[in-house]
MMTF fields as JSON, N, C-alpha, C and O atoms, coordinates in Angstrom:
{
  "mmtfVersion": "1.0.0",
  "mmtfProducer": "UNKNOWN",
  "numBonds": 403,
  "numAtoms": 404,
  "numGroups": 101,
  "numChains": 1,
  "numModels": 1,
  "chainsPerModel": [1],
  "groupsPerChain": [101],
  "chainIdList": ["A"],
  "bondAtomList": [4, 2, 8, 6, 12, 10, 16, 14, 20, 18, 24, 22, 28, 26, 32, 30, 36, 34, 40, 38, 44, 42, 48, 46, 52, 50, 56, 54, 60, 58, 64, 62, 68, 66, 72, 70, 76, 74, 80, 78, 84, 82, 88, 86, 92, 90, 96, 94, 100, 98, 104, 102, 108, 106, 112, 110, 116, 114, 120, 118, 124, 122, 128, 126, 132, 130, 136, 134, 140, 138, 144, 142, 148, 146, 152, 150, 156, 154, 160, 158, 164, 162, 168, 166, 172, 170, 176, 174, 180, 178, 184, 182, 188, 186, 192, 190, 196, 194, 200, 198, 204, 202, 208, 206, 212, 210, 216, 214, 220, 218, 224, 222, 228, 226, 232, 230, 236, 234, 240, 238, 244, 242, 248, 246, 252, 250, 256, 254, 260, 258, 264, 262, 268, 266, 272, 270, 276, 274, 280, 278, 284, 282, 288, 286, 292, 290, 296, 294, 300, 298, 304, 302, 308, 306, 312, 310, 316, 314, 320, 318, 324, 322, 328, 326, 332, 330, 336, 334, 340, 338, 344, 342, 348, 346, 352, 350, 356, 354, 360, 358, 364, 362, 368, 366, 372, 370, 376, 374, 380, 378, 384, 382, 388, 386, 392, 390, 396, 394, 400, 398],
  "bondOrderList": [1, 1, 1, 1, 1, 1, 1, 1, 1, 1, 1, 1, 1, 1, 1, 1, 1, 1, 1, 1, 1, 1, 1, 1, 1, 1, 1, 1, 1, 1, 1, 1, 1, 1, 1, 1, 1, 1, 1, 1, 1, 1, 1, 1, 1, 1, 1, 1, 1, 1, 1, 1, 1, 1, 1, 1, 1, 1, 1, 1, 1, 1, 1, 1, 1, 1, 1, 1, 1, 1, 1, 1, 1, 1, 1, 1, 1, 1, 1, 1, 1, 1, 1, 1, 1, 1, 1, 1, 1, 1, 1, 1, 1, 1, 1, 1, 1, 1, 1, 1],
  "groupList": [{"groupName": "MET", "atomNameList": ["N", "CA", "C", "O"], "elementList": ["N", "C", "C", "O"], "formalChargeList": [0, 0, 0, 0], "bondAtomList": [1, 0, 2, 1, 3, 2], "bondOrderList": [1, 1, 2], "singleLetterCode": "M", "chemCompType": "L-PEPTIDE LINKING"}, {"groupName": "ARG", "atomNameList": ["N", "CA", "C", "O"], "elementList": ["N", "C", "C", "O"], "formalChargeList": [0, 0, 0, 0], "bondAtomList": [1, 0, 2, 1, 3, 2], "bondOrderList": [1, 1, 2], "singleLetterCode": "R", "chemCompType": "L-PEPTIDE LINKING"}, {"groupName": "THR", "atomNameList": ["N", "CA", "C", "O"], "elementList": ["N", "C", "C", "O"], "formalChargeList": [0, 0, 0, 0], "bondAtomList": [1, 0, 2, 1, 3, 2], "bondOrderList": [1, 1, 2], "singleLetterCode": "T", "chemCompType": "L-PEPTIDE LINKING"}, {"groupName": "GLY", "atomNameList": ["N", "CA", "C", "O"], "elementList": ["N", "C", "C", "O"], "formalChargeList": [0, 0, 0, 0], "bondAtomList": [1, 0, 2, 1, 3, 2], "bondOrderList": [1, 1, 2], "singleLetterCode": "G", "chemCompType": "PEPTIDE LINKING"}, {"groupName": "CYS", "atomNameList": ["N", "CA", "C", "O"], "elementList": ["N", "C", "C", "O"], "formalChargeList": [0, 0, 0, 0], "bondAtomList": [1, 0, 2, 1, 3, 2], "bondOrderList": [1, 1, 2], "singleLetterCode": "C", "chemCompType": "L-PEPTIDE LINKING"}, {"groupName": "ALA", "atomNameList": ["N", "CA", "C", "O"], "elementList": ["N", "C", "C", "O"], "formalChargeList": [0, 0, 0, 0], "bondAtomList": [1, 0, 2, 1, 3, 2], "bondOrderList": [1, 1, 2], "singleLetterCode": "A", "chemCompType": "L-PEPTIDE LINKING"}, {"groupName": "ILE", "atomNameList": ["N", "CA", "C", "O"], "elementList": ["N", "C", "C", "O"], "formalChargeList": [0, 0, 0, 0], "bondAtomList": [1, 0, 2, 1, 3, 2], "bondOrderList": [1, 1, 2], "singleLetterCode": "I", "chemCompType": "L-PEPTIDE LINKING"}, {"groupName": "LEU", "atomNameList": ["N", "CA", "C", "O"], "elementList": ["N", "C", "C", "O"], "formalChargeList": [0, 0, 0, 0], "bondAtomList": [1, 0, 2, 1, 3, 2], "bondOrderList": [1, 1, 2], "singleLetterCode": "L", "chemCompType": "L-PEPTIDE LINKING"}, {"groupName": "SER", "atomNameList": ["N", "CA", "C", "O"], "elementList": ["N", "C", "C", "O"], "formalChargeList": [0, 0, 0, 0], "bondAtomList": [1, 0, 2, 1, 3, 2], "bondOrderList": [1, 1, 2], "singleLetterCode": "S", "chemCompType": "L-PEPTIDE LINKING"}, {"groupName": "GLU", "atomNameList": ["N", "CA", "C", "O"], "elementList": ["N", "C", "C", "O"], "formalChargeList": [0, 0, 0, 0], "bondAtomList": [1, 0, 2, 1, 3, 2], "bondOrderList": [1, 1, 2], "singleLetterCode": "E", "chemCompType": "L-PEPTIDE LINKING"}, {"groupName": "ASP", "atomNameList": ["N", "CA", "C", "O"], "elementList": ["N", "C", "C", "O"], "formalChargeList": [0, 0, 0, 0], "bondAtomList": [1, 0, 2, 1, 3, 2], "bondOrderList": [1, 1, 2], "singleLetterCode": "D", "chemCompType": "L-PEPTIDE LINKING"}, {"groupName": "PHE", "atomNameList": ["N", "CA", "C", "O"], "elementList": ["N", "C", "C", "O"], "formalChargeList": [0, 0, 0, 0], "bondAtomList": [1, 0, 2, 1, 3, 2], "bondOrderList": [1, 1, 2], "singleLetterCode": "F", "chemCompType": "L-PEPTIDE LINKING"}, {"groupName": "LYS", "atomNameList": ["N", "CA", "C", "O"], "elementList": ["N", "C", "C", "O"], "formalChargeList": [0, 0, 0, 0], "bondAtomList": [1, 0, 2, 1, 3, 2], "bondOrderList": [1, 1, 2], "singleLetterCode": "K", "chemCompType": "L-PEPTIDE LINKING"}, {"groupName": "TYR", "atomNameList": ["N", "CA", "C", "O"], "elementList": ["N", "C", "C", "O"], "formalChargeList": [0, 0, 0, 0], "bondAtomList": [1, 0, 2, 1, 3, 2], "bondOrderList": [1, 1, 2], "singleLetterCode": "Y", "chemCompType": "L-PEPTIDE LINKING"}, {"groupName": "GLN", "atomNameList": ["N", "CA", "C", "O"], "elementList": ["N", "C", "C", "O"], "formalChargeList": [0, 0, 0, 0], "bondAtomList": [1, 0, 2, 1, 3, 2], "bondOrderList": [1, 1, 2], "singleLetterCode": "Q", "chemCompType": "L-PEPTIDE LINKING"}, {"groupName": "HIS", "atomNameList": ["N", "CA", "C", "O"], "elementList": ["N", "C", "C", "O"], "formalChargeList": [0, 0, 0, 0], "bondAtomList": [1, 0, 2, 1, 3, 2], "bondOrderList": [1, 1, 2], "singleLetterCode": "H", "chemCompType": "L-PEPTIDE LINKING"}, {"groupName": "ASN", "atomNameList": ["N", "CA", "C", "O"], "elementList": ["N", "C", "C", "O"], "formalChargeList": [0, 0, 0, 0], "bondAtomList": [1, 0, 2, 1, 3, 2], "bondOrderList": [1, 1, 2], "singleLetterCode": "N", "chemCompType": "L-PEPTIDE LINKING"}, {"groupName": "TRP", "atomNameList": ["N", "CA", "C", "O"], "elementList": ["N", "C", "C", "O"], "formalChargeList": [0, 0, 0, 0], "bondAtomList": [1, 0, 2, 1, 3, 2], "bondOrderList": [1, 1, 2], "singleLetterCode": "W", "chemCompType": "L-PEPTIDE LINKING"}, {"groupName": "VAL", "atomNameList": ["N", "CA", "C", "O"], "elementList": ["N", "C", "C", "O"], "formalChargeList": [0, 0, 0, 0], "bondAtomList": [1, 0, 2, 1, 3, 2], "bondOrderList": [1, 1, 2], "singleLetterCode": "V", "chemCompType": "L-PEPTIDE LINKING"}, {"groupName": "PRO", "atomNameList": ["N", "CA", "C", "O"], "elementList": ["N", "C", "C", "O"], "formalChargeList": [0, 0, 0, 0], "bondAtomList": [1, 0, 2, 1, 3, 2], "bondOrderList": [1, 1, 2], "singleLetterCode": "P", "chemCompType": "L-PEPTIDE LINKING"}],
  "groupTypeList": [0, 1, 2, 3, 4, 5, 0, 5, 5, 5, 6, 7, 2, 3, 8, 5, 5, 7, 5, 5, 8, 2, 9, 2, 10, 11, 12, 5, 5, 13, 5, 5, 5, 10, 5, 5, 9, 12, 14, 5, 3, 7, 7, 15, 16, 14, 17, 7, 5, 2, 9, 5, 5, 7, 5, 9, 5, 12, 12, 5, 5, 9, 16, 8, 10, 11, 10, 14, 5, 18, 5, 5, 5, 12, 9, 5, 9, 5, 7, 5, 12, 5, 8, 6, 11, 14, 5, 2, 8, 9, 12, 5, 5, 17, 12, 10, 7, 9, 6, 1, 19],
  "groupIdList": [1, 2, 3, 4, 5, 6, 7, 8, 9, 10, 11, 12, 13, 14, 15, 16, 17, 18, 19, 20, 21, 22, 23, 24, 25, 26, 27, 28, 29, 30, 31, 32, 33, 34, 35, 36, 37, 38, 39, 40, 41, 42, 43, 44, 45, 46, 47, 48, 49, 50, 51, 52, 53, 54, 55, 56, 57, 58, 59, 60, 61, 62, 63, 64, 65, 66, 67, 68, 69, 70, 71, 72, 73, 74, 75, 76, 77, 78, 79, 80, 81, 82, 83, 84, 85, 86, 87, 88, 89, 90, 91, 92, 93, 94, 95, 96, 97, 98, 99, 100, 101],
  "secStructList": [7, 2, 2, 2, 2, 2, 2, 2, 2, 2, 2, 2, 2, 6, 7, 1, 7, 7, 7, 7, 7, 7, 2, 2, 2, 2, 2, 2, 2, 2, 2, 2, 2, 2, 2, 2, 2, 2, 2, 2, 2, 2, 6, 6, 7, 7, 7, 2, 2, 2, 2, 2, 2, 2, 2, 2, 2, 2, 2, 2, 2, 2, 6, 6, 7, 2, 2, 2, 2, 2, 2, 2, 2, 2, 2, 2, 2, 2, 2, 2, 2, 2, 2, 2, 2, 2, 2, 2, 2, 2, 2, 2, 2, 4, 4, 4, 1, 7, 7, 7, 7],
  "xCoordList": [4.412, 4.616, 5.956, 6.106, 6.904, 8.213, 8.152, 8.848, 7.324, 7.172, 6.629, 7.076, 5.675, 5.107, 6.147, 6.149, 7.044, 8.102, 9.066, 9.504, 9.391, 10.301, 9.671, 10.34, 8.376, 7.684, 7.633, 7.868, 7.331, 7.282, 8.644, 8.739, 9.695, 11.051, 11.391, 12.022, 10.983, 11.259, 10.546, 11.105, 9.317, 8.553, 9.168, 9.312, 9.53, 10.106, 11.461, 11.793, 12.236, 13.557, 13.509, 14.51, 12.342, 12.215, 12.791, 12.958, 13.095, 13.684, 12.64, 12.982, 11.384, 10.337, 10.403, 10.518, 10.333, 10.449, 9.171, 8.103, 9.286, 8.166, 8.431, 9.574, 7.396, 7.55, 7.961, 7.323, 9.01, 9.469, 8.548, 7.994, 8.399, 7.56, 8.242, 9.468, 7.43, 7.938, 7.585, 6.871, 8.089, 7.756, 6.258, 5.651, 5.67, 4.229, 3.449, 2.443, 3.918, 3.276, 3.354, 2.382, 4.528, 4.7, 3.753, 3.089, 3.697, 2.838, 1.38, 0.677, 0.919, -0.465, -0.686, -1.688, 0.25, 0.128, 0.199, -0.545, 1.095, 1.245, 0.005, -0.434, -0.553, -1.762, -2.912, -3.668, -3.053, -4.117, -3.891, -4.83, -2.641, -2.321, -2.541, -3.078, -2.127, -2.28, -3.761, -4.158, -4.556, -5.999, -6.634, -7.458, -6.251, -6.793, -6.329, -7.099, -5.083, -4.563, -5.283, -5.544, -5.604, -6.35, -7.753, -8.269, -8.366, -9.689, -9.6, -10.477, -8.551, -8.341, -8.162, -8.629, -7.493, -7.302, -8.608, -8.799, -9.505, -10.825, -11.585, -12.436, -11.273, -11.915, -11.112, -11.464, -10.042, -9.163, -8.59, -8.544, -8.155, -7.624, -6.462, -6.476, -5.457, -4.266, -3.305, -3.158, -2.659, -1.714, -0.288, 0.009, 0.593, 2.008, 2.631, 3.513, 2.177, 2.709, 2.416, 3.222, 1.278, 0.93, 1.874, 2.367, 2.114, 3.035, 4.435, 5.114, 4.862, 6.187, 6.254, 7.261, 5.209, 5.181, 5.181, 5.83, 4.458, 4.475, 5.872, 6.334, 6.534, 7.89, 8.854, 9.729, 8.685, 9.524, 9.303, 10.254, 8.059, 7.748, 8.43, 9.018, 8.351, 8.994, 10.506, 11.115, 11.101, 12.552, 12.979, 13.962, 12.248, 12.582, 12.444, 13.261, 11.412, 11.219, 12.348, 12.809, 12.791, 13.908, 15.181, 16.03, 15.306, 16.46, 16.197, 16.981, 15.085, 14.68, 14.448, 14.552, 14.135, 13.774, 12.248, 11.594, 11.701, 10.257, 9.514, 8.345, 10.167, 9.518, 9.247, 8.142, 10.265, 10.109, 9.164, 8.38, 9.232, 8.368, 6.9, 6.049, 6.611, 5.234, 4.777, 3.649, 5.645, 5.286, 4.979, 4.002, 5.8, 5.581, 4.316, 3.581, 4.063, 2.844, 1.6, 0.601, 1.662, 0.52, 0.316, -0.818, 1.413, 1.303, 0.663, -0.201, 1.082, 0.515, -0.974, -1.758, -1.366, -2.786, -3.572, -4.653, -3.028, -3.709, -3.841, -4.883, -2.796, -2.846, -3.869, -4.63, -3.887, -4.849, -6.28, -7.158, -6.502, -7.844, -8.227, -9.392, -7.252, -7.526, -7.881, -8.756, -7.207, -7.525, -8.897, -9.605, -9.272, -10.616, -11.658, -12.672, -11.397, -12.315, -12.447, -13.551, -11.32, -11.344, -12.179, -13.012, -11.955, -12.668, -14.169, -14.965, -14.547, -15.985, -16.648, -17.789, -15.957, -16.573, -16.674, -17.657, -15.682, -15.744, -16.771, -17.365, -16.973, -17.977, -19.369, -20.205, -19.609, -20.912, -20.965, -22.034, -19.824, -19.803, -20.211, -20.787, -19.922, -20.234, -21.73, -22.147, -22.537, -23.984, -24.443, -25.514, -23.626, -23.987, -23.58, -23.93, -22.849, -22.433, -23.628, -24.567, -23.553, -24.616, -24.288, -23.211, -25.206, -25.019, -25.636, -26.823, -24.803, -25.254, -25.413, -24.604, -26.439, -26.647, -25.661, -25.714],
  "yCoordList": [-14.13, -15.532, -15.732, -16.639, -14.893, -15.008, -14.838, -15.542, -13.907, -13.692, -14.943, -15.311, -15.595, -16.829, -17.915, -18.657, -18.019, -19.025, -18.739, -19.653, -17.465, -17.098, -17.403, -17.876, -17.127, -17.4, -18.897, -19.34, -19.672, -21.126, -21.668, -22.555, -21.143, -21.586, -21.23, -22.022, -20.053, -19.636, -20.529, -20.888, -20.885, -21.754, -23.147, -23.735, -23.67, -25.005, -25.085, -26.113, -24.023, -24.048, -23.623, -23.712, -23.16, -22.753, -21.377, -20.99, -20.637, -19.323, -18.215, -17.034, -18.593, -17.581, -16.929, -17.613, -15.638, -14.91, -15.077, -14.619, -15.722, -15.9, -15.04, -14.89, -14.494, -13.664, -14.526, -15.539, -14.133, -14.856, -14.535, -13.439, -15.496, -15.293, -14.322, -14.262, -13.58, -12.599, -13.031, -14.013, -12.294, -12.558, -12.378, -13.113, -11.406, -11.17, -12.369, -12.769, -12.944, -14.145, -15.288, -16.01, -15.435, -16.484, -16.292, -17.232, -15.057, -14.803, -15.116, -15.656, -14.79, -15.087, -16.594, -17.12, -17.283, -18.736, -19.438, -20.385, -18.973, -19.598, -19.364, -20.258, -18.168, -17.869, -18.767, -19.246, -19.0, -19.877, -21.312, -21.991, -21.767, -23.123, -23.272, -24.28, -22.274, -22.313, -22.322, -23.036, -21.547, -21.517, -22.877, -23.357, -23.492, -24.816, -25.846, -26.724, -25.742, -26.684, -26.515, -27.499, -25.291, -25.056, -25.649, -26.197, -25.54, -26.139, -27.659, -28.291, -28.242, -29.687, -30.06, -31.11, -29.207, -29.457, -29.459, -30.249, -28.573, -28.551, -29.843, -30.241, -30.499, -31.771, -32.959, -34.114, -32.668, -33.69, -34.6, -35.82, -33.984, -34.777, -34.053, -33.824, -33.695, -33.075, -34.172, -35.196, -33.939, -34.914, -34.458, -33.265, -35.416, -35.107, -34.516, -33.661, -34.968, -34.45, -32.958, -32.216, -32.529, -31.112, -30.304, -29.249, -30.81, -30.134, -30.045, -29.028, -31.11, -31.119, -30.096, -29.404, -29.997, -29.026, -27.596, -26.72, -27.357, -26.023, -25.678, -24.548, -26.644, -26.423, -26.16, -25.298, -26.904, -26.693, -25.294, -24.632, -24.848, -23.51, -22.443, -21.502, -22.589, -21.619, -21.587, -20.519, -22.77, -22.859, -22.206, -21.466, -22.477, -21.875, -20.354, -19.631, -19.876, -18.431, -17.804, -16.708, -18.494, -17.987, -17.861, -17.013, -18.716, -18.677, -17.8, -17.794, -17.06, -16.157, -16.878, -16.267, -18.168, -18.928, -18.93, -19.914, -17.811, -17.628, -18.481, -18.804, -18.851, -19.755, -21.101, -21.638, -21.633, -22.908, -22.758, -23.662, -21.635, -21.397, -21.369, -21.945, -20.706, -20.645, -22.026, -22.428, -22.754, -24.096, -25.018, -25.767, -24.963, -25.807, -25.394, -26.246, -24.1, -23.627, -24.077, -24.47, -24.018, -24.473, -25.977, -26.456, -26.719, -28.161, -28.416, -29.283, -27.669, -27.815, -27.506, -28.196, -26.476, -26.137, -27.264, -27.626, -27.819, -28.923, -30.138, -30.794, -30.429, -31.552, -31.298, -32.195, -30.089, -29.762, -29.882, -30.406, -29.397, -29.501, -30.958, -31.327, -31.787, -33.213, -33.86, -34.724, -33.447, -34.018, -33.555, -34.299, -32.342, -31.849, -32.661, -33.07, -32.891, -33.699, -35.096, -35.628, -35.684, -37.021, -37.047, -37.934, -36.086, -36.054, -35.896, -36.584, -35.005, -34.763, -35.911, -36.262, -36.501, -37.609, -38.861, -39.596, -39.11, -40.275, -40.085, -41.05, -38.847, -38.568, -38.944, -39.421, -38.729, -39.058, -40.497, -41.107, -41.049, -42.365, -43.499, -44.493, -43.361, -44.458, -44.745, -45.868, -43.728, -43.922, -44.843, -45.445, -44.951, -45.8, -47.254, -48.117, -47.523, -48.9, -49.751, -49.282, -50.984, -51.917, -52.434, -52.985, -52.256, -52.72, -54.108, -54.302, -55.069, -56.458, -56.872, -56.498, -57.631, -58.087, -59.143, -59.619],
  "zCoordList": [-37.318, -36.98, -36.267, -35.448, -36.583, -35.977, -34.46, -33.728, -33.984, -32.554, -31.884, -30.798, -32.519, -31.983, -31.849, -30.867, -32.838, -32.776, -31.633, -30.935, -31.448, -30.356, -29.007, -28.088, -28.899, -27.644, -27.383, -26.259, -28.407, -28.251, -27.857, -27.009, -28.467, -28.13, -26.694, -25.993, -26.251, -24.882, -23.884, -22.848, -24.198, -23.31, -23.267, -22.195, -24.43, -24.489, -23.794, -23.202, -23.858, -23.234, -21.776, -21.064, -21.331, -19.947, -19.681, -18.524, -20.723, -20.512, -20.488, -20.436, -20.526, -20.443, -19.074, -18.056, -19.052, -17.787, -16.974, -17.379, -15.852, -14.94, -13.714, -13.282, -13.175, -11.995, -10.815, -10.526, -10.145, -8.968, -7.797, -7.702, -6.926, -5.744, -4.786, -4.7, -4.083, -3.125, -1.707, -1.5, -0.753, 0.643, 0.87, 1.648, 0.196, 0.302, -0.225, 0.361, -1.34, -1.891, -0.88, -0.662, -0.269, 0.736, 1.908, 2.345, 2.416, 3.573, 3.271, 4.125, 2.078, 1.696, 1.574, 2.057, 0.929, 0.762, 2.112, 2.365, 2.975, 4.293, 5.152, 5.875, 5.07, 5.846, 5.422, 6.268, 4.126, 3.632, 4.107, 4.521, 4.044, 4.499, 5.993, 6.451, 6.747, 8.198, 8.59, 9.511, 7.905, 8.192, 7.906, 8.685, 6.795, 6.46, 7.492, 7.883, 7.928, 8.936, 10.264, 10.956, 10.624, 11.866, 11.766, 12.741, 10.598, 10.402, 10.516, 11.105, 9.96, 10.09, 11.561, 12.002, 12.304, 13.732, 14.491, 15.415, 14.101, 14.746, 14.488, 15.284, 13.367, 13.026, 13.567, 13.329, 14.289, 14.871, 13.784, 13.94, 12.68, 11.569, 10.898, 9.689, 11.695, 11.125, 10.681, 11.348, 9.547, 9.001, 9.257, 9.212, 9.528, 9.731, 8.469, 8.551, 7.308, 6.042, 5.895, 5.334, 6.393, 6.336, 7.218, 6.82, 8.407, 9.33, 8.727, 8.87, 8.055, 7.426, 6.296, 6.147, 5.515, 4.418, 4.953, 4.382, 6.045, 6.663, 7.18, 7.024, 7.788, 8.296, 7.132, 7.223, 6.051, 4.868, 4.303, 3.886, 4.289, 3.785, 4.634, 4.102, 5.949, 6.847, 6.645, 6.588, 6.538, 6.369, 5.058, 5.02, 3.996, 2.705, 2.759, 2.19, 3.441, 3.574, 4.386, 4.07, 5.425, 6.234, 5.405, 5.678, 4.388, 3.489, 2.264, 1.314, 2.295, 1.201, -0.123, -1.187, -0.067, -1.266, -1.341, -0.995, -1.797, -1.74, -2.765, -2.557, -3.863, -4.807, -4.126, -4.209, -3.457, -2.745, -1.564, -1.274, -0.889, 0.266, -0.143, 0.535, -1.241, -1.735, -2.182, -1.899, -2.879, -3.348, -2.162, -2.195, -1.13, 0.053, 0.795, 1.293, 0.872, 1.542, 0.772, 1.375, -0.546, -1.345, -1.208, -1.191, -1.111, -0.875, 0.486, 0.616, 1.492, 2.834, 2.824, 3.475, 2.091, 2.011, 1.354, 1.818, 0.273, -0.411, 0.512, 0.535, 1.26, 2.202, 3.302, 3.666, 3.826, 4.879, 4.36, 5.047, 3.15, 2.571, 2.325, 2.47, 1.955, 1.777, 3.111, 3.171, 4.174, 5.488, 5.962, 6.642, 5.609, 5.938, 5.184, 5.75, 3.899, 3.095, 3.685, 3.799, 4.057, 4.641, 5.913, 6.101, 6.769, 8.047, 7.84, 8.48, 6.96, 6.757, 6.013, 6.314, 5.05, 4.317, 5.184, 5.09, 6.02, 6.897, 8.004, 8.483, 8.402, 9.429, 8.923, 9.689, 7.645, 7.058, 6.554, 6.547, 6.132, 5.502, 6.447, 6.004, 7.726, 8.639, 8.664, 8.949, 8.366, 8.374, 7.254, 7.334, 6.206, 5.073, 5.273, 4.468, 6.333, 6.592, 7.011, 7.652, 6.632, 7.028, 8.416, 8.647, 9.323, 10.681, 10.791, 10.528, 11.187, 11.26, 12.719, 13.568, 12.998, 14.381, 14.803, 15.937]
}
């Protein structure tokens, strides 16, 4: 039980050892975000927030802050996927509108 208490204390204090992100992690996260952003571009629905997150990811990586770079790249990917969802759902949604004479 003592080990469990130590682990709980480490988690609560934030001192639990977490693996730091690497350049390889960044490159994988950035590639996924970039691919999603390109797909959004094909749908003509790129968001400025996505571009800003990609730029933030690159800047953090240039400063070797790979934890921040990965976080920004993942945010960019989520934003790009949201813009893809928006584009595809709005493309279909107009058909459900009532057309009035």
